[in-house]
C-alpha positions as CSV (number, residue, x, y, z in Angstrom):
1,M,132.2,68.7,100.5
2,K,130.2,71.5,102.1
3,K,133.3,73.7,102.5
4,F,134.3,73.1,98.9
5,L,130.8,74.1,97.6
6,L,130.9,77.2,99.8
7,A,134.3,78.2,98.5
8,I,133.2,77.7,94.9
9,G,130.1,79.7,95.7
10,A,132.1,82.6,97.1
11,V,134.2,82.8,94.0
12,V,131.0,82.9,91.8
13,A,129.5,85.6,94.0
14,L,132.6,87.7,93.7
15,V,132.3,87.6,89.9
16,A,128.6,88.4,90.2
17,L,129.3,91.7,92.0
18,S,129.7,93.3,88.6
19,Q,125.9,92.8,88.1
20,P,123.6,95.7,89.2
21,V,122.2,94.9,92.6
22,S,120.4,96.7,95.4
23,A,122.8,96.9,98.3
24,N,120.3,97.4,101.0
25,R,120.0,93.7,102.1
26,W,123.6,92.5,101.4
27,D,125.6,95.4,102.7
28,V,126.8,93.7,105.9
29,N,129.4,96.3,106.9
30,G,127.0,99.2,106.2
31,D,129.3,101.2,103.9
32,G,126.7,101.7,101.3
33,T,127.9,99.2,98.7
34,V,128.1,95.5,98.2
35,S,131.7,94.5,97.8
36,S,134.0,91.5,98.2
37,T,134.2,92.5,101.9
38,D,130.5,91.8,102.4
39,I,130.8,88.5,100.6
40,T,133.7,87.4,102.8
41,L,131.7,88.3,105.9
42,L,128.8,86.2,104.7
43,Y,131.1,83.4,103.8
44,N,132.8,83.4,107.2
45,Y,129.4,83.5,108.9
46,L,128.2,80.4,107.1
47,L,131.4,78.5,107.4
48,N,132.5,79.4,111.0
49,G,129.5,81.2,112.6
50,E,131.8,84.3,112.7
51,L,129.9,87.5,113.6
52,L,132.0,90.7,113.1
53,Y,128.9,92.9,112.9
54,P,125.6,92.7,114.9
55,E,123.3,89.8,114.0
56,S,120.9,92.2,112.4
57,A,123.4,92.8,109.6
58,Y,123.1,89.1,108.6
59,D,119.2,89.1,108.8
60,V,118.9,89.5,105.1
61,N,115.1,89.4,104.9
62,K,114.9,92.0,107.8
63,D,112.2,90.2,109.8
64,G,114.1,90.8,113.1
65,T,115.8,87.4,113.5
66,I,118.2,85.1,111.7
67,T,116.3,82.0,110.5
68,S,116.7,79.2,108.0
69,V,115.3,81.5,105.4
70,D,118.2,83.9,105.8
71,I,120.7,81.0,105.8
72,T,119.2,79.7,102.5
73,E,119.4,83.1,100.9
74,I,123.0,83.6,101.9
75,Y,124.0,80.2,100.7
76,N,122.2,80.7,97.4
77,V,124.0,84.1,96.9
78,L,127.4,82.6,97.6
79,L,126.7,79.7,95.3
80,N,124.9,81.5,92.4
81,G,125.6,85.2,92.8
82,F,123.0,87.9,93.3
83,P,119.7,87.1,91.6
84,V,118.6,90.4,89.9
85,E,118.5,94.1,90.3
86,T,115.9,95.6,92.6
87,T,114.5,99.1,92.8
88,E,113.0,100.5,96.0
89,Y,110.1,103.0,96.0
90,T,108.6,105.0,98.8
91,V,105.1,106.3,99.1
92,N,103.9,108.3,102.2
93,G,106.9,107.0,104.1
94,V,106.4,103.3,103.3
95,K,109.0,101.5,101.2
96,F,108.4,98.7,98.8
97,T,110.7,96.8,96.5
98,M,110.3,95.9,92.8
99,V,112.4,93.1,91.2
100,N,113.6,93.9,87.7
101,V,112.9,90.8,85.6
102,E,114.9,90.3,82.4
103,G,112.7,89.3,79.5
104,G,112.8,85.8,77.9
105,T,111.0,82.9,76.4
106,F,109.5,80.0,78.3
107,S,107.0,77.2,78.0
108,M,103.8,78.3,79.6
109,G,101.3,75.8,81.0
110,N,101.3,72.2,82.2
111,P,102.1,69.3,79.9
112,D,99.9,67.1,82.2
113,Y,96.9,69.4,81.9
114,Q,94.6,66.6,80.8
115,S,95.5,64.2,83.6
116,H,93.6,65.8,86.5
117,L,90.5,67.9,87.1
118,D,92.6,70.7,88.8
119,F,94.8,71.0,85.7
120,Y,92.1,71.4,83.1
121,A,92.8,75.0,82.2
122,E,96.6,74.7,82.2
123,G,97.1,73.6,78.6
124,P,98.1,73.2,76.0
125,V,101.7,74.2,76.7
126,H,102.7,77.0,74.4
127,Q,105.8,79.1,73.9
128,V,105.6,82.6,75.3
129,T,108.1,85.5,75.0
130,V,107.8,88.4,77.5
131,S,109.7,91.7,77.5
132,S,111.6,92.9,80.6
133,F,109.4,94.2,83.4
134,A,109.4,94.7,87.1
135,I,107.3,92.8,89.7
136,G,106.8,93.2,93.4
137,Q,109.3,91.4,95.6
138,T,106.3,90.6,97.9
139,E,102.6,90.8,97.7
140,V,101.2,94.3,98.5
141,T,101.1,94.6,102.3
142,Q,98.5,96.1,104.5
143,E,101.1,98.8,105.4
144,L,101.4,99.8,101.7
145,W,97.7,99.7,101.2
146,Q,97.1,101.9,104.1
147,A,99.8,104.4,103.1
148,V,98.2,104.7,99.7
149,M,94.5,104.5,100.5
150,G,94.4,106.0,104.0
151,F,92.7,103.0,105.7
152,N,93.2,99.3,106.1
153,Y,90.6,97.2,104.3
154,S,92.0,93.9,105.4
155,G,90.6,91.8,108.2
156,H,93.8,90.2,109.5
157,G,95.2,92.1,112.5
158,G,98.5,91.9,114.4
159,S,100.9,93.3,111.8
160,L,100.7,95.5,108.8
161,Q,103.2,93.3,107.1
162,Y,100.5,90.7,106.3
163,P,99.3,90.8,102.7
164,A,96.4,93.1,101.8
165,E,93.4,90.7,101.8
166,Y,89.7,90.7,100.8
167,M,90.8,92.3,97.6
168,T,88.3,92.6,94.7
169,W,89.3,93.6,91.2
170,E,87.7,97.0,91.6
171,L,89.5,97.7,94.9
172,V,92.8,96.8,93.3
173,Q,92.2,99.2,90.4
174,Q,91.4,102.0,92.9
175,F,94.6,101.3,94.7
176,I,96.8,101.3,91.6
177,S,95.2,104.5,90.3
178,T,95.9,106.3,93.6
179,L,99.4,104.9,93.8
180,N,100.2,106.2,90.3
181,E,98.9,109.6,91.2
182,L,101.1,109.7,94.3
183,T,104.2,108.4,92.6
184,G,103.9,109.6,89.0
185,K,104.7,106.0,87.9
186,N,102.6,103.5,85.9
187,F,102.3,100.6,88.3
188,R,99.8,97.9,87.2
189,L,99.0,94.3,87.7
190,P,101.2,91.7,85.9
191,T,99.9,89.9,82.9
192,E,99.3,86.2,83.4
193,A,102.3,85.4,81.3
194,E,104.6,87.8,83.2
195,W,103.3,86.3,86.5
196,E,104.1,82.8,85.5
197,F,107.5,83.7,84.0
198,A,108.5,85.4,87.3
199,A,107.0,82.6,89.4
200,R,109.1,80.0,87.4
201,G,112.3,82.0,88.1
202,G,112.5,83.8,84.8
203,N,115.8,83.1,82.9
204,K,117.2,81.6,86.1
205,S,114.5,79.0,86.4
206,G,115.3,75.8,88.1
207,G,112.3,74.1,86.6
208,F,110.6,73.7,90.0
209,L,107.0,72.6,90.5
210,Y,106.4,75.5,92.9
211,S,107.9,78.9,92.9
212,G,111.5,78.4,94.0
213,S,111.4,74.7,95.1
214,N,110.0,71.3,94.7
215,I,109.5,71.2,98.4
216,L,106.4,73.4,99.0
217,N,106.9,73.9,102.7
218,D,110.2,75.7,102.0
219,V,108.6,78.4,99.9
220,A,104.9,78.6,100.7
221,W,102.1,79.0,103.3
222,Y,99.4,76.6,102.4
223,D,96.7,74.5,104.1
224,A,99.2,72.0,105.6
225,N,101.3,74.6,107.5
226,S,99.4,77.9,107.6
227,G,97.3,77.4,110.7
228,E,94.4,78.5,108.6
229,E,95.5,82.1,108.1
230,S,97.8,84.2,106.0
231,H,101.3,85.1,107.2
232,I,103.7,88.1,107.1
233,V,105.1,88.4,103.6
234,G,108.7,87.2,102.9
235,T,108.9,84.7,105.7
236,K,109.4,81.7,103.4
237,A,112.4,81.3,101.1
238,P,112.3,83.2,97.8
239,N,112.5,81.8,94.3
240,E,115.4,82.1,91.9
241,L,114.7,85.8,91.3
242,G,114.5,86.7,94.9
243,I,110.7,87.0,94.8
244,Y,108.6,85.8,97.8
245,D,105.3,84.1,98.2
246,M,104.4,83.4,94.5
247,S,103.3,80.0,95.8
248,G,100.8,80.2,98.7
249,N,99.9,82.9,101.2
250,V,97.2,84.7,99.2
251,W,96.0,84.4,95.6
252,E,97.2,87.2,93.3
253,Y,95.3,89.0,90.6
254,C,96.7,89.2,87.1
255,S,95.5,91.8,84.6
256,D,94.0,89.2,82.1
257,W,90.4,88.1,81.7
258,F,90.3,84.4,82.1
259,G,90.3,82.4,78.8
260,E,91.4,79.2,77.3
261,Y,95.0,78.8,76.1
262,S,96.1,78.6,72.5
263,A,98.9,76.3,71.3
264,D,100.3,79.1,69.2
265,A,103.5,80.8,70.2
266,Q,102.9,84.3,71.6
267,T,104.8,87.5,72.5
268,N,103.6,89.6,75.5
269,P,100.1,88.1,75.5
270,T,97.4,90.0,77.5
271,G,94.6,87.5,77.5
272,P,91.1,87.8,76.0
273,E,89.8,91.3,75.2
274,T,86.7,90.8,77.3
275,G,85.4,88.4,79.9
276,Q,83.4,87.9,83.1
277,E,86.2,86.7,85.4
278,K,89.7,87.7,86.2
279,V,92.7,85.4,86.5
280,I,94.2,84.8,90.0
281,R,97.4,82.9,90.5
282,G,99.6,81.2,93.1
283,G,97.3,79.5,95.5
284,S,96.8,80.5,99.1
285,W,97.1,79.7,102.8
286,Y,93.7,78.0,102.5
287,G,94.5,75.9,99.5
288,G,96.3,72.6,99.0
289,A,99.6,71.8,97.3
290,S,98.0,71.4,93.9
291,V,96.8,75.0,93.6
292,C,100.3,76.4,94.6
293,R,101.9,75.0,91.4
294,V,103.4,77.7,89.1
295,S,101.1,76.6,86.3
296,Q,97.9,76.6,88.3
297,R,95.2,79.0,87.1
298,F,92.0,80.1,88.7
299,K,89.3,82.7,88.1
300,V,87.0,85.0,90.1
301,P,84.4,87.6,89.2
302,T,85.5,91.2,89.5
303,L,83.3,92.0,92.5
304,F,84.4,88.9,94.5
305,G,86.9,89.3,97.4
306,D,87.9,86.9,100.1
307,D,90.4,86.7,103.0
308,D,92.8,84.7,100.8
309,I,92.9,87.0,97.8
310,G,95.5,89.8,97.4
311,F,97.7,91.1,94.6
312,R,101.3,92.0,93.5
313,L,102.4,95.0,91.6
314,A,104.1,95.1,88.2
315,L,105.8,98.0,86.3
């Protein structure tokens, strides 16, 4: 059965090669393009353990070792094709990747919002349409923060690939302003609607409770597995769009002021015009499973920062 599924997946992936895709992770043979040759190499690796190139070529998340995360990604690509197009940017020598999310319509919120205290702000469910946008493949890292700002504000040591932490709203705005001056782009925070659409997997959504899975341990660092600290970004499995850590690791700012939902259908909502607290999403290494759900909402004052609050870019 497994061989049959893999064979079917390989055929699907070959067809999906016509879609735009960033070749940097899946170009196994290093010829600069993703082709049927690379798909065959990945297929043979999963099926027979065949390594015709160094192991690093099969380390698709580029964390230095082949783990279950890489195997899961390879399997999903063979079965479903490449998720979306990505664009890589460089600032002061540091690269970061944005995932291009095709616009669509989805049901925002939680139909069970009245059933539990933690869910109180998640309803009513309402139809939302968002236009196409780009969102960070990972949370902003300490490396990227340092490349833009010239110093590392975060308290977590050991690796610059940990997410930027202790972020206040004001600090995030300073970072984005400086980044845009350096790149000539218009990076920003995602709206709350964009964030939830991406966390749910966009138009490829599998309808999961968490971002990419119903099994939280597969996709998130949270209180039960984090060891009471954040972790290097991208070390859990991604969601359907190839985006990492939208459940757990650190909370992520959205651009919206926090406010109650309306039952009315909306297009590209941006939240209330004014407010006292900003929306944060996704849960964190410190929180339990409940706060890692894709519909979970929380709020913080603009001057508040903590070691489990970070952010993710949009464009």
